[in-house]
N, C-alpha and C positions, 0 to 999 in steps of 0.2 A: 504493500500500500504506500509505504513511504517512497519507494522507487517511482511508483506511478505519479505520486504527488509532485516529486521533483521533476519528473519528465514533463508534466503539464506546466509547471512553473517555468521550466526552461523554454518550452515552446511559446508560452505567452510572452516571455521576455524577448525571445527572438523575433516574434511577430511585431512587438512594439518597436524594436530596433529597425526592422524592415520598413515599418510605416513611417518612422522618423526619417529614415534615409530617403524614402520615396518623397516625403514632404520637402526635404532639402533639395532633392533633384528637381521637383516641381517648381520650387521657388527660384532655383537657378535658371531653369528654362524660361520661366515667366520674366525674370529679370533680363535675360538675354534678348527675349522678344521685345521687351519694353525698350531696351537700349537700341535694338535694331529699328524698331518703329520710330523712335526719337530721331535716329540718324536719317531715316527716310523722310520724316516730316521736315527736318532741317534742310535736307537737300531740295525738297519741293519749295520751301520758303526761299531758299537762295536762288533757285531757278526763277521763281516768281519775281523776286526783286530785280534780277538781271533783266528779265523781259520787260519789267516796268521801266527800268532805266533806259533800255533800248527804245521803247515806245515813246518815252519823253524826248529823247534825243531826236528821234525821227519826226516827232511833232514840231520841235523847235526848228529842225532843218526845213520842214515844210513851210513854216511861217517865214523863215529867211528866204526861201526860194520865191515865195509869192511877192515878197517885198523887192526882189531883184529881177523881176520879169522884164522891167524896162518898158512896159507898154505905155505909149503916149509920151515918152521922154522927148524933150527937145534938146539935142546935144549941144547946139551952138557951134562956135568956131573951134578949130583944133589944128594941130600941126600935121596930122595924118589921120587917115581912116584905116582901121585894121579890121579885115573881114576874116572870120573863121569860116572857111568854105563849107558848103553843103548844098542846100537847095539853091536853084538859080535865083530865087527871090533875094537871097542874101547878097549875092554878087551885084544884082541890079541896084539894091538899096545903097550899097557902098559906092558904086559907080555914080549914082545920082547925086550922092552927097558931094563928091569931088567936082562933078560938073556944075553943081549949084554954087560952088565956092565955099563950102563948109570947111574944106581942107585942101591943101595943094598936092598932097601925096596920098597914095593908097597901097596897102600891102594885103594881098590875098593869100591866105595860108591854108592849104598849099595850092600852088598853081604853077604848072610848067609853062615855058614860053609859048608853046602852041595854044594852051588854054587861054593865056592872057590875050593872044591875038584874036582868038575866037570871041572873047568877051568884048574886045574893042569893036569888032565887027557887029556884034549883037546889040551892045548898049551905047555905042558911040566912041569915037577916038578920044584919047587923053594925050596931053603933052608927053613926049618921050621920057622925060625925067620924072614923071609923076608916079610911075609904078616902081614899087620896091619889091623885088622878087623874093619869094620864099617857097621853094618847091619841095621841101623835105618832110614836112610834118605828116605823121601817120595817126596821131591821136590828139585829143583835145589838150592834154598836158603838153604835148610837143608843139601844138599851135601856140600855146602861151609861152613856152620856153624859147622857141625860135623867134617869135615876135618880140620878146624881151630883148633879144640880141639886136634886132632891127631898131627898136626904140633907143637902145643904148648907143649903137654905132652911129645913128643919125642925130643924136642929141635932141630927141623929141620930148617935149614937156607936157603936151596934152594930146591924147588920141581919142578917137571915137571908135568904140568896139561895136562892130555890126555882126549880129548873128540872129538866129530865131529866138523868139521869146522864151520858149521852153529850154533852150540851150544857154540862154543869157546868164542865169545864176552861176552855173558851173564855170562857164568861160570867164566871167567877171572875177569870181573868187580866185581862180587860178592865176589869171594875169595880174590881179591886184597883189596876190601873195608873192609872185615872182618879181614884181617891181617895187616891193615894199622898201621904204627908206630912200628911194631914188627921187622922190618929189614929183613923180609922173602922175598926172590927173587922168583918170579913165572915165569917159562918158559912155553911156549905153545907148545904142539905137537898135531897138528890137523889131524884128520882122514878125508879123502875126498872120493868123489865118482869117482875119476879118471878123473875129468875134466882137460883139457889141460892147463887152465889158470884161474886166479882169475875172470876176467870178465865172462868167460864161466861158472864157478862155480856159480857165483852170479845169472846169468840169469837162469840157470837150476834149482836153488833152491830158486828163488825169493819169492815164496809163503811161504816157510819154514822160510826164513830170516825175512819176514814181521811178521810172527807169533812170532818169537823170539824177535823182537823189541818190540812188544806189551807185551810179557811175561816178559820182563825186568822190566816194570813198575809194573806188578803184583808181581814180586820178591822183588822190592823195597818196595812196600806196605807191603809185608809179613815181611820184615826186620823192617819196622817202627812199626808194631804191636808188634813184638817180643821185640823191644827196649823199647816200652812204657809199655807193660803189662808183659813181661817176659814169654809169652806163644806163642806157634806156632799156626798160623791160622788153620793149618790142624787138630788141636785138637778141633776146634770149629765147630760143624755141620752147624751152620747158615752161618759163613764166608765161609765154604767149599762150601755150596750151592750157595752163591753169586759168588764165584770164578768160579764155573762150569758154571753158567748161563752166565756170561760175556764171557767166552771162547766160548760158543756155538754161541753167537751173533757176536763176533768180529773176531774170528780166521778163517782162510781159511782151507778148507779141503785139507790136504797135508800129505803124508806119507814118511818120509825120509827112505833111504835104507842104511845109513851108520852112 
């Protein structure tokens, strides 16, 4: 009997120990899950904050873009007209400014000699020394970079930048940044699609403006690479491939008509 009583007591004690061990393991697992859940929630909150910051930056960039569309600007007189080439309307606007006496010189970036001759035939002849050639640019950053060289080499103090309204903010910011501290004044002359107001223009061209806002960051990255390495990203096939891939992923399908 005593043996049976001891055996029962031992089994009860062993069961109690097992239950205590199970409780400890349960508390450990619960604690681990709690810590894991806390880390997950912290990650979600961090991602949410990051998305919020990006959304705020994008909204501020959008407001800046709308303020720099240049629609309705009267540029006045200048030393030269600088056209960032694209649609024919841009070239015509720049040509008309020179022919009207707004500036004695014009640089079209980029334009080969044959293209300049075609412009003269289409929009009217200019004095032989009125055209400042720039045939090399391949991107908007290169437009600004190479036109900065023209501005510096010819001692220009005030230029009229001509481009499409949707392209004006990025073009202006890049040219302004590259001529910072030189005392050069940049006036905008925007080519539009005939929209009756700025809100109407923004709504009609919202996809193109979205693309331009993203492209600004690409242009800034292009400038950073040039500042660090002294080389243009368009000369590097790998970087060119990366740029094209990102464009295919991020940009909307939109075709401007001006």
